[in-house]
MIVEXSE-888474 format. One record per residue: residue in one letter; x, y, z of N, C-alpha, C in turn. Coordinates in steps of 0.2 Angstrom, whole numbers. Layout:
<atoms>
  aa     nu     nv     nw    cau    cav    caw     cu     cv     cw
   A      X      Y      Z      X      Y      Z      X      Y      Z
...
</atoms>
This chain:
<atoms>
  aa     nu     nv     nw    cau    cav    caw     cu     cv     cw
   M   -196    -81   -136   -199    -88   -135   -207    -87   -138
   K   -210    -81   -137   -216    -80   -140   -216    -81   -148
   L   -210    -79   -151   -210    -80   -158   -209    -87   -160
   M   -205    -91   -156   -204    -98   -157   -211   -102   -156
   N   -215   -100   -151   -221   -103   -150   -226   -102   -155
   A   -226    -95   -158   -230    -94   -164   -228    -98   -170
   L   -222    -98   -171   -220   -102   -177   -221   -110   -176
   S   -221   -112   -170   -223   -119   -169   -230   -120   -170
   A   -234   -116   -168   -241   -116   -169   -243   -116   -177
   A   -240   -111   -180   -241   -111   -187   -239   -117   -191
   L   -233   -120   -189   -231   -126   -193   -236   -132   -191
   L   -238   -132   -185   -243   -138   -183   -249   -136   -187
   S   -252   -130   -188   -258   -129   -192   -257   -131   -199
   L   -251   -129   -202   -250   -131   -209   -249   -139   -210
   A   -246   -142   -205   -246   -149   -206   -253   -152   -205
   T   -257   -150   -201   -263   -153   -200   -268   -152   -206
   A   -267   -146   -209   -271   -144   -215   -269   -149   -221
   S   -262   -150   -222   -260   -154   -227   -261   -161   -226
   G   -262   -163   -220   -262   -170   -219   -255   -173   -217
   A   -250   -169   -217   -243   -171   -216   -242   -172   -208
   L   -244   -177   -205   -244   -178   -198   -240   -185   -197
   A   -237   -185   -191   -233   -191   -189   -238   -196   -186
   A   -236   -202   -186   -241   -207   -182   -242   -205   -175
   V   -247   -208   -172   -249   -207   -165   -244   -210   -161
   T   -244   -208   -154   -240   -210   -149   -242   -217   -147
   A   -237   -221   -144   -239   -227   -141   -245   -226   -136
   E   -245   -221   -132   -250   -220   -127   -257   -219   -130
   E   -257   -215   -136   -263   -214   -140   -266   -221   -143
   A   -261   -225   -146   -263   -231   -149   -265   -236   -144
   A   -263   -235   -138   -266   -240   -132   -273   -240   -132
   R   -277   -234   -134   -284   -234   -134   -287   -239   -138
   L   -284   -242   -143   -287   -247   -147   -288   -253   -143
   K   -285   -253   -138   -286   -259   -133   -290   -258   -127
   T   -293   -252   -127   -297   -250   -121   -303   -247   -123
   D   -304   -240   -124   -310   -237   -125   -312   -236   -132
   L   -307   -238   -137   -309   -238   -144   -309   -245   -146
   T   -313   -246   -152   -313   -253   -155   -306   -254   -158
   P   -305   -260   -160   -298   -262   -163   -297   -258   -170
   L   -303   -255   -173   -302   -251   -179   -303   -244   -178
   G   -304   -242   -172   -303   -235   -170   -310   -231   -168
   A   -315   -235   -168   -322   -231   -166   -323   -231   -159
   E   -327   -227   -157   -329   -226   -150   -332   -233   -148
   K   -330   -236   -143   -333   -242   -141   -340   -241   -137
   A   -340   -236   -134   -346   -235   -130   -352   -233   -134
   G   -358   -234   -132   -364   -232   -135   -365   -224   -134
   N   -371   -222   -137   -372   -215   -135   -376   -214   -129
   K   -378   -208   -127   -381   -206   -120   -388   -210   -120
   D   -392   -210   -125   -399   -212   -124   -399   -220   -126
   G   -394   -223   -128   -394   -230   -129   -396   -232   -137
   S   -398   -227   -141   -400   -228   -147   -395   -230   -152
   I   -388   -229   -150   -382   -232   -153   -379   -236   -147
   P   -379   -243   -148   -377   -247   -143   -369   -247   -142
   A   -367   -250   -137   -360   -251   -137   -357   -257   -142
   W   -351   -256   -145   -349   -261   -149   -346   -267   -145
   S   -349   -273   -147   -347   -279   -143   -344   -284   -147
   G   -340   -282   -152   -337   -287   -156   -339   -288   -164
   G   -345   -285   -165   -348   -285   -172   -351   -292   -174
   Y   -353   -293   -180   -356   -299   -182   -350   -303   -186
   N   -347   -308   -183   -341   -311   -185   -342   -318   -186
   K   -348   -321   -186   -349   -328   -187   -354   -330   -192
   A   -352   -333   -197   -357   -335   -202   -362   -340   -199
   P   -369   -339   -200   -374   -343   -197   -374   -350   -201
   A   -377   -355   -198   -377   -361   -201   -381   -361   -208
   G   -379   -364   -213   -382   -365   -219   -380   -359   -223
   Y   -376   -354   -221   -374   -348   -225   -369   -351   -231
   K   -371   -349   -237   -367   -350   -243   -362   -345   -244
   Q   -355   -347   -244   -350   -342   -245   -351   -337   -251
   G   -350   -331   -250   -350   -326   -255   -357   -323   -257
   T   -362   -326   -255   -369   -324   -257   -372   -320   -252
   P   -377   -316   -254   -381   -312   -248   -387   -316   -246
   R   -386   -322   -245   -392   -326   -243   -393   -326   -235
   I   -391   -321   -232   -393   -320   -225   -396   -313   -224
   D   -400   -312   -220   -402   -306   -217   -404   -307   -210
   P   -399   -306   -205   -400   -308   -198   -405   -304   -195
   F   -407   -298   -198   -412   -294   -195   -419   -294   -199
   A   -420   -299   -203   -426   -299   -208   -432   -298   -204
   D   -433   -300   -198   -439   -300   -194   -440   -293   -191
   E   -436   -289   -191   -437   -282   -188   -441   -278   -192
   K   -444   -273   -189   -449   -268   -192   -445   -261   -191
   P   -447   -256   -195   -444   -250   -194   -446   -247   -187
   L   -442   -244   -184   -444   -240   -177   -448   -234   -179
   F   -447   -231   -184   -451   -225   -187   -449   -223   -194
   T   -452   -219   -197   -451   -217   -204   -450   -209   -204
   V   -444   -207   -207   -443   -200   -209   -447   -198   -215
   T   -451   -193   -215   -454   -191   -221   -454   -183   -222
   A   -456   -181   -227   -456   -173   -228   -460   -170   -222
   A   -465   -173   -220   -470   -170   -215   -466   -170   -208
   N   -461   -174   -206   -458   -174   -200   -451   -173   -200
   M   -448   -172   -206   -441   -171   -206   -438   -166   -202
   A   -441   -160   -200   -438   -155   -196   -436   -158   -189
   Q   -440   -163   -187   -439   -166   -180   -432   -170   -181
   Y   -430   -172   -187   -424   -176   -187   -418   -172   -191
   A   -419   -166   -192   -415   -162   -197   -407   -163   -195
   D   -406   -163   -188   -399   -164   -186   -396   -171   -188
   K   -400   -176   -190   -397   -182   -191   -397   -184   -198
   L   -399   -179   -203   -399   -180   -210   -394   -176   -214
   D   -391   -179   -219   -386   -176   -223   -390   -171   -228
   E   -386   -167   -232   -389   -162   -236   -393   -166   -242
   G   -391   -171   -244   -394   -175   -250   -401   -178   -248
   Q   -401   -180   -242   -408   -183   -240   -413   -178   -238
   I   -410   -172   -236   -415   -166   -235   -418   -164   -242
   Y   -413   -164   -247   -415   -162   -253   -421   -166   -256
   L   -420   -173   -255   -424   -178   -258   -431   -177   -254
   L   -431   -177   -248   -437   -176   -244   -441   -170   -246
   K   -438   -164   -247   -441   -158   -249   -444   -159   -256
   K   -440   -162   -261   -442   -162   -268   -447   -167   -269
   Y   -447   -173   -266   -452   -179   -267   -455   -180   -260
   P   -462   -178   -260   -465   -179   -254   -466   -186   -252
   E   -466   -191   -257   -467   -198   -256   -460   -201   -254
   Y   -455   -198   -254   -448   -201   -252   -448   -202   -245
   K   -444   -207   -242   -444   -208   -235   -438   -212   -233
   L   -437   -212   -226   -431   -216   -224   -434   -220   -218
   N   -434   -227   -219   -436   -231   -214   -430   -233   -210
   V   -431   -231   -203   -426   -231   -198   -427   -237   -194
   Y   -422   -241   -193   -422   -247   -189   -418   -247   -183
   K   -418   -252   -179   -414   -253   -173   -406   -253   -176
   T   -402   -250   -172   -395   -249   -174   -391   -256   -171
   H   -388   -259   -176   -383   -264   -175   -376   -263   -177
   R   -372   -263   -172   -365   -262   -174   -361   -268   -176
   T   -362   -270   -182   -360   -277   -184   -353   -277   -187
   A   -350   -271   -188   -343   -271   -191   -338   -275   -187
   A   -334   -279   -191   -329   -283   -188   -324   -284   -193
   A   -318   -288   -190   -313   -289   -195   -309   -295   -192
   P   -305   -299   -196   -301   -304   -194   -296   -302   -188
   E   -294   -306   -184   -290   -304   -178   -283   -301   -181
   W   -280   -304   -186   -274   -302   -189   -274   -295   -192
   V   -280   -293   -194   -282   -286   -196   -281   -281   -190
   Y   -284   -283   -185   -284   -279   -179   -277   -278   -177
   E   -273   -283   -177   -266   -283   -175   -262   -278   -180
   E   -263   -278   -186   -260   -274   -191   -262   -267   -190
   T   -269   -266   -188   -271   -259   -187   -268   -256   -181
   F   -267   -260   -176   -263   -257   -170   -256   -255   -172
   R   -253   -259   -176   -246   -257   -178   -246   -251   -183
   N   -251   -251   -187   -252   -245   -191   -252   -238   -187
   A   -255   -239   -182   -257   -232   -178   -250   -229   -176
   T   -245   -233   -175   -239   -229   -173   -233   -230   -178
   R   -234   -233   -184   -229   -233   -189   -231   -230   -195
   T   -237   -229   -196   -240   -226   -203   -240   -218   -203
   K   -237   -215   -208   -237   -208   -209   -240   -206   -215
   L   -242   -200   -216   -245   -197   -222   -240   -191   -224
   E   -237   -192   -229   -232   -187   -232   -235   -184   -238
   G   -238   -178   -237   -242   -175   -243   -248   -179   -243
   F   -249   -182   -249   -255   -187   -249   -253   -194   -250
   A   -247   -195   -249   -244   -202   -249   -244   -206   -243
   V   -246   -212   -242   -246   -216   -236   -240   -220   -236
   K   -237   -219   -230   -230   -223   -229   -231   -228   -223
   N   -229   -234   -224   -228   -239   -219   -235   -242   -217
   A   -239   -243   -221   -246   -246   -219   -247   -253   -223
   F   -251   -257   -219   -252   -263   -222   -258   -267   -217
   G   -262   -270   -221   -267   -275   -217   -272   -272   -213
   G   -274   -266   -213   -279   -263   -209   -279   -255   -210
   P   -285   -252   -208   -285   -245   -208   -279   -242   -206
   P   -276   -237   -210   -269   -235   -208   -269   -230   -203
   F   -275   -226   -202   -275   -221   -197   -281   -222   -192
   P   -281   -227   -188   -286   -228   -184   -288   -223   -179
   I   -283   -218   -178   -285   -212   -174   -282   -206   -178
   P   -287   -204   -182   -285   -199   -187   -284   -192   -185
   K   -280   -189   -188   -278   -182   -186   -280   -177   -191
   S   -282   -179   -197   -283   -175   -203   -289   -178   -207
   G   -292   -174   -211   -297   -176   -216   -294   -181   -221
   A   -288   -180   -223   -285   -184   -228   -284   -191   -225
   E   -283   -192   -219   -282   -198   -216   -288   -202   -215
   V   -294   -199   -214   -300   -202   -214   -302   -205   -221
   V   -300   -201   -226   -302   -203   -233   -297   -209   -235
   W   -291   -209   -233   -287   -215   -234   -290   -221   -230
   N   -292   -220   -224   -295   -226   -220   -301   -229   -225
   H   -305   -225   -228   -310   -227   -232   -307   -231   -238
   N   -302   -228   -242   -299   -231   -247   -295   -238   -245
   L   -293   -239   -239   -290   -245   -236   -294   -248   -231
   R   -301   -248   -232   -305   -251   -227   -305   -259   -228
   V   -307   -262   -223   -306   -269   -223   -310   -272   -229
   H   -306   -277   -232   -309   -279   -239   -306   -286   -240
   P   -309   -291   -243   -306   -297   -245   -300   -296   -249
   A   -295   -300   -249   -289   -299   -253   -291   -301   -261
   G   -296   -305   -262   -298   -306   -269   -306   -307   -269
   I   -309   -304   -274   -316   -305   -274   -318   -304   -282
   V   -323   -308   -283   -326   -308   -290   -333   -307   -290
   W   -335   -301   -293   -343   -300   -293   -345   -297   -299
   P   -351   -300   -301   -355   -297   -307   -357   -290   -305
   M   -357   -286   -310   -359   -279   -310   -364   -277   -315
   H   -369   -273   -312   -374   -270   -317   -375   -263   -315
   S   -374   -259   -320   -374   -251   -319   -380   -249   -323
   Y   -385   -246   -320   -391   -244   -323   -391   -236   -323
   V   -393   -233   -328   -394   -225   -328   -402   -224   -329
   I   -404   -220   -325   -411   -218   -325   -411   -210   -327
   D   -414   -208   -333   -414   -201   -335   -420   -197   -331
   A   -420   -191   -333   -425   -186   -330   -432   -188   -330
   S   -434   -192   -336   -440   -194   -337   -442   -201   -333
   G   -437   -204   -330   -438   -210   -326   -437   -216   -330
   T   -434   -216   -336   -433   -221   -340   -426   -224   -338
   S   -426   -231   -337   -419   -234   -335   -416   -238   -341
   A   -410   -238   -341   -407   -242   -346   -400   -245   -343
   L   -398   -251   -345   -392   -254   -343   -386   -250   -346
   A   -382   -247   -342   -376   -244   -345   -370   -249   -346
   T   -369   -253   -341   -364   -258   -341   -366   -264   -337
   G   -365   -270   -341   -365   -276   -337   -358   -279   -338
   A   -355   -282   -332   -348   -284   -332   -347   -288   -327
   V   -341   -291   -326   -338   -295   -321   -332   -291   -319
   N   -331   -290   -312   -326   -286   -309   -321   -292   -305
   E   -315   -292   -307   -311   -297   -303   -306   -292   -300
   I   -306   -292   -293   -303   -288   -289   -297   -291   -285
   R   -292   -288   -285   -286   -290   -280   -284   -284   -276
   V   -284   -286   -270   -282   -281   -265   -276   -283   -261
   P   -270   -282   -264   -263   -284   -260   -263   -282   -253
   Y   -266   -276   -252   -265   -273   -245   -268   -278   -240
   Y   -272   -282   -242   -275   -287   -237   -273   -294   -238
   E   -268   -295   -242   -265   -302   -243   -260   -303   -238
   K   -260   -308   -234   -256   -310   -228   -248   -310   -231
   S   -248   -313   -237   -241   -314   -240   -237   -307   -242
   E   -241   -302   -242   -238   -295   -243   -235   -292   -237
   S   -232   -286   -237   -229   -283   -231   -229   -275   -232
   V   -227   -272   -227   -226   -265   -228   -222   -263   -233
   E   -216   -267   -234   -211   -265   -239   -214   -266   -246
   S   -217   -272   -247   -219   -274   -254   -225   -269   -256
   L   -229   -267   -251   -234   -262   -253   -232   -255   -255
   Q   -226   -253   -253   -223   -247   -255   -221   -247   -262
   K   -220   -253   -265   -218   -253   -272   -223   -255   -277
   G   -228   -258   -274   -234   -260   -279   -240   -256   -278
   Y   -246   -259   -279   -252   -256   -279   -256   -259   -273
   Y   -261   -255   -270   -265   -258   -265   -271   -261   -267
   F   -274   -259   -273   -280   -261   -275   -280   -261   -283
   G   -282   -267   -286   -282   -268   -293   -289   -271   -295
   V   -292   -269   -301   -298   -272   -303   -297   -273   -311
   L   -299   -278   -313   -300   -279   -320   -308   -280   -322
   Q   -310   -276   -326   -317   -276   -327   -318   -279   -335
   S   -322   -284   -335   -323   -287   -342   -331   -286   -344
   V   -332   -282   -349   -338   -280   -351   -342   -285   -355
   S   -348   -286   -353   -352   -291   -357   -358   -288   -361
   A   -360   -282   -358   -366   -278   -360   -365   -271   -359
   P   -369   -267   -363   -373   -268   -369   -369   -271   -375
   S   -372   -274   -380   -368   -278   -385   -363   -274   -389
   V   -364   -267   -389   -360   -263   -393   -353   -263   -389
   R   -353   -264   -383   -347   -264   -379   -344   -270   -376
   A   -348   -276   -378   -346   -282   -376   -338   -284   -378
   G   -334   -286   -373   -328   -288   -375   -323   -283   -373
   E   -325   -277   -371   -321   -272   -368   -318   -274   -361
   L   -312   -271   -360   -308   -272   -354   -306   -266   -351
   L   -307   -265   -344   -304   -259   -341   -301   -261   -335
   M   -295   -258   -333   -291   -260   -328   -289   -254   -324
   F   -289   -254   -317   -287   -249   -313   -281   -252   -308
   R   -276   -248   -306   -272   -250   -301   -270   -244   -297
   D   -272   -244   -291   -271   -238   -286   -266   -240   -281
   S   -261   -235   -280   -255   -236   -276   -255   -231   -270
   L   -251   -233   -265   -251   -229   -259   -248   -222   -260
   D   -245   -221   -265   -242   -214   -267   -247   -209   -269
   N   -254   -212   -269   -260   -208   -271   -260   -207   -279
   T   -257   -212   -283   -258   -212   -290   -262   -217   -292
   R   -264   -217   -299   -268   -222   -302   -265   -223   -309
   A   -265   -230   -310   -263   -232   -317   -269   -236   -320
   S   -271   -234   -326   -277   -238   -329   -275   -239   -337
   W   -278   -245   -339   -278   -247   -346   -284   -249   -348
   Q   -285   -249   -355   -291   -251   -358   -290   -256   -364
   Y   -294   -260   -365   -294   -264   -371   -300   -263   -375
   L   -300   -260   -381   -306   -258   -385   -306   -263   -391
   V   -312   -266   -392   -313   -271   -397   -312   -268   -403
   G   -314   -262   -405   -313   -260   -412   -305   -259   -413
   Q   -301   -257   -408   -294   -256   -409   -290   -263   -409
   R   -293   -268   -405   -290   -274   -404   -283   -273   -401
   R   -282   -269   -396   -276   -268   -393   -277   -265   -386
   V   -272   -266   -381   -272   -263   -375   -268   -257   -375
   R   -271   -252   -372   -268   -245   -372   -268   -242   -365
   R   -263   -238   -363   -264   -234   -357   -270   -229   -358
   A   -274   -230   -353   -280   -225   -353   -278   -218   -351
   P   -282   -213   -353   -281   -207   -351   -283   -206   -343
   N   -283   -200   -340   -283   -199   -333   -290   -201   -331
   L   -291   -208   -329   -298   -210   -327   -298   -209   -319
   C   -299   -203   -317   -300   -202   -310   -303   -195   -309
   C   -305   -193   -303   -307   -187   -301   -313   -185   -305
   D   -313   -179   -308   -319   -176   -312   -320   -178   -319
   T   -316   -183   -321   -317   -186   -328   -324   -190   -328
   P   -328   -188   -333   -335   -191   -333   -334   -199   -333
   N   -338   -203   -330   -337   -210   -329   -341   -213   -335
   F   -338   -216   -340   -342   -219   -346   -345   -225   -344
   V   -342   -229   -338   -345   -235   -336   -353   -233   -334
   N   -354   -228   -332   -361   -225   -330   -364   -220   -334
   S   -361   -221   -341   -364   -216   -346   -363   -209   -344
   G   -358   -207   -340   -356   -200   -339   -360   -197   -334
   V   -365   -201   -330   -369   -197   -325   -365   -195   -319
   D   -360   -199   -317   -356   -197   -312   -349   -197   -314
   F   -344   -196   -310   -337   -195   -311   -333   -201   -309
   F   -327   -202   -311   -323   -208   -309   -321   -208   -302
   D   -322   -203   -298   -320   -204   -291   -326   -205   -287
   Q   -332   -206   -290   -338   -207   -286   -341   -214   -285
   P   -338   -219   -289   -340   -226   -286   -337   -227   -279
   F   -341   -231   -276   -339   -233   -269   -339   -226   -264
   I   -343   -222   -267   -344   -215   -263   -338   -211   -265
   F   -332   -213   -263   -326   -210   -266   -321   -216   -268
   F   -317   -214   -273   -313   -219   -276   -307   -216   -279
   G   -301   -217   -276   -295   -216   -280   -291   -210   -277
   P   -287   -206   -281   -283   -201   -279   -287   -195   -276
   M   -284   -192   -271   -288   -187   -267   -284   -180   -267
   D   -279   -179   -271   -275   -173   -270   -278   -166   -273
   R   -284   -166   -276   -287   -160   -279   -290   -156   -273
   Y   -291   -159   -268   -295   -156   -262   -290   -155   -256
   E   -292   -150   -252   -290   -149   -245   -295   -152   -241
   W   -294   -157   -237   -298   -161   -233   -298   -159   -226
   K   -304   -158   -223   -303   -156   -215   -309   -160   -212
   I   -307   -162   -206   -312   -165   -201   -317   -160   -199
   V   -323   -160   -200   -328   -156   -198   -330   -158   -191
   G   -330   -165   -190   -331   -168   -183   -335   -174   -184
   K   -337   -177   -178   -341   -183   -178   -348   -181   -176
   K   -353   -185   -179   -360   -184   -177   -364   -190   -178
   E   -370   -190   -175   -374   -195   -176   -379   -194   -181
   M   -379   -199   -186   -383   -198   -192   -386   -204   -195
   F   -392   -203   -198   -395   -209   -201   -391   -211   -207
   I   -389   -217   -208   -386   -220   -214   -388   -226   -216
   P   -388   -228   -222   -389   -235   -224   -385   -240   -220
   Y   -387   -246   -218   -383   -250   -214   -386   -257   -214
   N   -382   -262   -214   -385   -269   -214   -390   -271   -219
   N   -388   -269   -225   -393   -269   -230   -393   -276   -235
   N   -392   -281   -231   -392   -288   -235   -399   -289   -238
   R   -404   -287   -235   -411   -288   -238   -411   -284   -245
   L   -407   -279   -246   -407   -275   -252   -404   -280   -257
   L   -398   -283   -255   -395   -288   -260   -399   -293   -262
   L   -404   -295   -259   -409   -300   -261   -414   -298   -265
   T   -415   -291   -266   -421   -289   -270   -419   -289   -277
   P   -423   -291   -281   -422   -291   -289   -421   -284   -291
   H   -417   -283   -296   -415   -276   -298   -421   -272   -300
   K   -426   -275   -303   -432   -271   -306   -436   -269   -300
   D   -435   -272   -294   -439   -269   -288   -435   -264   -284
   L   -429   -262   -286   -425   -257   -283   -425   -251   -286
   I   -426   -251   -293   -425   -245   -297   -431   -241   -298
   G   -432   -235   -295   -438   -231   -295   -437   -226   -300
   K   -442   -222   -301   -442   -217   -306   -437   -211   -305
   N   -437   -209   -298   -433   -204   -296   -427   -205   -291
   Y   -428   -212   -288   -423   -214   -283   -424   -221   -282
   T   -419   -224   -278   -420   -231   -276   -426   -232   -272
   N   -429   -238   -272   -435   -240   -269   -434   -239   -261
   P   -437   -234   -258   -436   -233   -251   -438   -239   -246
   D   -442   -243   -248   -444   -249   -244   -439   -254   -245
   A   -434   -254   -249   -429   -259   -250   -423   -257   -245
   V   -423   -251   -243   -417   -248   -239   -418   -248   -232
   R   -413   -251   -228   -413   -251   -221   -408   -245   -219
   W   -411   -240   -215   -407   -235   -212   -406   -236   -204
   E   -401   -234   -202   -399   -235   -194   -396   -228   -192
   L   -396   -227   -186   -392   -222   -182   -385   -224   -181
   H   -380   -221   -183   -373   -222   -182   -370   -216   -181
   R   -364   -216   -178   -359   -211   -178   -355   -211   -184
   V   -354   -205   -187   -350   -204   -193   -345   -199   -192
   W   -339   -199   -196   -335   -194   -197   -337   -190   -203
   E   -338   -183   -202   -340   -179   -207   -333   -175   -209
   I   -332   -176   -216   -326   -173   -219   -328   -168   -225
   E   -325   -163   -225   -326   -158   -230   -320   -157   -234
   G   -321   -157   -241   -316   -156   -246   -317   -149   -250
   T   -312   -145   -250   -313   -139   -255   -307   -139   -259
   V   -308   -137   -265   -302   -138   -270   -296   -134   -268
   R   -290   -137   -269   -284   -134   -266   -282   -129   -271
   E   -278   -124   -268   -275   -119   -273   -271   -122   -278
   G   -272   -120   -284   -268   -122   -290   -271   -128   -293
   Q   -276   -131   -290   -280   -137   -293   -286   -135   -296
   R   -289   -139   -300   -295   -138   -303   -300   -144   -303
   D   -306   -143   -301   -311   -148   -301   -318   -145   -302
   V   -322   -148   -306   -329   -145   -307   -333   -145   -301
   R   -332   -149   -296   -335   -148   -290   -331   -145   -285
   A   -333   -139   -283   -330   -134   -279   -329   -136   -272
   R   -334   -140   -270   -334   -142   -263   -338   -149   -262
   R   -336   -153   -258   -339   -159   -256   -339   -161   -249
   K   -343   -166   -247   -344   -168   -240   -344   -176   -241
   L   -340   -179   -236   -340   -186   -236   -342   -188   -229
   Y   -346   -193   -228   -348   -196   -222   -346   -203   -221
   A   -341   -205   -216   -338   -211   -215   -341   -214   -209
   D   -343   -220   -209   -346   -225   -204   -340   -225   -199
   E   -340   -224   -193   -335   -224   -188   -332   -231   -187
   D   -337   -236   -187   -335   -243   -186   -331   -247   -191
   S   -333   -245   -197   -329   -249   -203   -325   -244   -207
   W   -325   -237   -206   -322   -232   -211   -325   -232   -218
   T   -330   -235   -219   -334   -235   -225   -337   -229   -227
   M   -336   -225   -232   -340   -219   -234   -347   -222   -236
   V   -352   -219   -233   -358   -221   -234   -362   -216   -238
   I   -360   -209   -237   -364   -204   -241   -359   -199   -243
   G   -359   -196   -249   -355   -191   -252   -359   -186   -256
   N   -358   -180   -254   -362   -174   -258   -357   -169   -261
   T   -359   -166   -267   -355   -162   -270   -358   -155   -272
   W   -355   -150   -272   -358   -143   -274   -354   -141   -280
   D   -357   -137   -285   -354   -134   -291   -351   -127   -289
   A   -348   -124   -293   -345   -117   -292   -349   -112   -290
   Q   -356   -113   -291   -361   -108   -289   -364   -109   -283
   G   -362   -115   -279   -364   -117   -273   -370   -121   -273
   R   -372   -123   -279   -378   -128   -279   -377   -135   -277
   L   -381   -138   -274   -380   -145   -272   -381   -149   -279
   W   -375   -153   -280   -375   -156   -287   -377   -163   -286
   H   -373   -167   -283   -374   -174   -282   -375   -176   -275
   T   -378   -182   -274   -378   -186   -268   -376   -193   -270
   S   -371   -196   -267   -370   -203   -268   -371   -206   -261
   V   -375   -212   -262   -377   -216   -256   -375   -223   -257
   G   -371   -226   -252   -369   -232   -252   -373   -237   -247
   Y   -374   -243   -248   -378   -248   -245   -374   -253   -242
   P   -371   -252   -236   -366   -257   -233   -370   -263   -231
   T   -367   -269   -232   -369   -275   -230   -365   -280   -226
   L   -367   -285   -224   -363   -290   -219   -360   -295   -224
   M   -353   -296   -223   -350   -301   -226   -347   -306   -220
   P   -351   -310   -217   -348   -313   -211   -342   -318   -212
   E   -341   -320   -218   -336   -325   -219   -329   -321   -219
   M   -329   -315   -220   -323   -311   -220   -320   -311   -213
   P   -323   -308   -207   -329   -304   -207   -328   -297   -209
   A   -333   -294   -212   -332   -287   -213   -339   -284   -215
   V   -340   -277   -214   -345   -274   -217   -343   -271   -224
   N   -346   -273   -229   -344   -272   -236   -349   -267   -240
   L   -346   -264   -245   -350   -259   -249   -351   -262   -256
   R   -357   -265   -258   -358   -268   -264   -362   -264   -269
   H   -367   -261   -266   -372   -257   -270   -371   -249   -268
   W   -372   -245   -274   -372   -238   -272   -376   -234   -278
   V   -378   -228   -276   -382   -224   -281   -379   -217   -281
   T   -378   -214   -287   -376   -207   -287   -382   -203   -291
   M   -384   -198   -288   -390   -194   -291   -387   -187   -293
   D   -389   -185   -299   -387   -178   -301   -393   -174   -301
   F   -393   -169   -296   -399   -165   -294   -400   -160   -300
   I   -395   -158   -303   -395   -153   -308   -398   -155   -315
   K   -396   -161   -317   -399   -164   -323   -405   -168   -321
   G   -406   -170   -315   -412   -174   -313   -411   -182   -315
   S   -405   -184   -316   -404   -191   -318   -400   -194   -312
   Y   -400   -201   -312   -396   -204   -307   -393   -211   -310
   T   -389   -214   -307   -386   -221   -308   -386   -225   -302
   V   -387   -231   -304   -387   -237   -298   -382   -242   -300
   T   -377   -243   -296   -372   -249   -297   -374   -254   -292
   L   -375   -260   -295   -377   -266   -292   -372   -272   -293
   N   -369   -273   -288   -363   -278   -288   -365   -285   -286
   T   -371   -287   -288   -374   -294   -288   -379   -295   -293
   D   -381   -301   -294   -387   -302   -299   -391   -308   -296
   E   -396   -309   -299   -400   -315   -297   -397   -322   -298
   K   -393   -322   -303   -390   -328   -305   -383   -330   -303
   S   -378   -325   -303   -371   -325   -301   -370   -322   -294
   P   -368   -326   -290   -366   -323   -283   -359   -320   -283
   I   -358   -315   -278   -352   -313   -277   -347   -319   -274
   Q   -341   -319   -276   -337   -325   -273   -330   -322   -270
   I   -329   -323   -264   -322   -322   -262   -317   -326   -265
   A   -312   -323   -268   -307   -327   -272   -302   -329   -268
   E   -301   -336   -267   -295   -339   -263   -292   -344   -267
   P   -286   -343   -270   -282   -337   -269   -285   -331   -273
   P   -282   -325   -272   -285   -319   -276   -283   -320   -283
   P   -286   -316   -287   -284   -316   -294   -277   -315   -295
   S   -274   -318   -300   -267   -318   -301   -264   -311   -302
   A   -258   -310   -299   -255   -303   -301   -254   -302   -308
   N   -253   -308   -312   -251   -307   -319   -258   -305   -323
   L   -264   -307   -320   -269   -305   -323   -270   -297   -324
   L   -268   -294   -318   -269   -286   -318   -263   -283   -320
   T   -261   -285   -327   -256   -281   -330   -258   -280   -338
   P   -255   -276   -341   -257   -275   -348   -256   -281   -352
   E   -251   -285   -350   -250   -292   -354   -256   -297   -353
   G   -258   -297   -346   -263   -301   -345   -270   -299   -348
   M   -271   -292   -349   -276   -290   -353   -276   -292   -360
   V   -270   -292   -363   -269   -295   -370   -272   -302   -371
   V   -270   -306   -366   -273   -313   -366   -280   -313   -365
   R   -283   -309   -361   -290   -309   -361   -294   -306   -367
   G   -291   -302   -370   -294   -299   -376   -296   -303   -381
   V   -302   -305   -382   -304   -311   -387   -308   -308   -393
   R   -310   -302   -393   -313   -299   -399   -309   -294   -402
</atoms>
């Protein structure tokens, strides 16, 4: 009997480490209708009330709101409660991530303006219903998701890989079109436009016409990027399609070759040429794409200062956001929220230039808001920071802007998915499935 118990414990430990866990029980899933929010966060506030109870989120567009644009800031009149600086950071050290601590120590003028916490994350009712179904039907086999659709697949996660999948499959419009500008700032503080483009995004995972069955055969996220700047790259096309089996397919149209070809492995630690190689292809959106190079574990949940409700930032001209060493701190709104802390270490038999990384996911929306990486010598290498914003017409908390800083080289990149002229637009219906194919790219290739 002791041998059987020991064997059972070992198998459970192995399953937990690999993420190969069964869906939760019906009794556990029932918590999504009681003490947990419909997406799996703790409904209650914290002990001192600095994190309030969730009361439904921000789910109604105000009068005069124009669909798809960031023309609202419901908290525009609020002032910071306090500011974290190099002088007082020790007082708040337990609520800071490694990247912010590094910045505060290195740049005495750097700061975090901390505002009142608003738990604005929400989703359509049908997404809540599918999330409840996912809780008992969805499984992780290795790193592949089985039987998921229409909501975070693991609202009551048992492994780090499940939390990462919740981020990859966070609430998102089924179709969206946004202008993208990626800037690179070198160690001297000189900024340059790395890529200007339009991204046409289709997310079948959140199309009501799709199903659990159809998603297993297709892709959950697809994007076609049409490059317009700089002029030397104008006319290039880049397409990604990510699937629930933890694989990515990608294609390129290069003007000089005048043909569509299957792209090499554009994931993981491949340098991201969209951002002039400052970051890697899995660092957009803080984390993006296949995850099987790492063993992921849940460190725990903690209260931490994170960017949140940053609609004001979307209204700020690009020139006023980009600083010499970091994003303009006065444009960023920080709030205290509970986050899932996830640690990744390179798996046995795998290789990645970043030996270790940490990801911090907002508990209410499952959006990764901060990601840090370390090199093989244990040096803090990157910090990636996302700026979640309100999208009340979805409703959802969405990630449109993010920054990745390379502390070793002293450079950083800022990705801004709006501009002063062209608004983000939810695409109804979503971009055609035919567009996100090699044949569709051929039709688009005009140079």
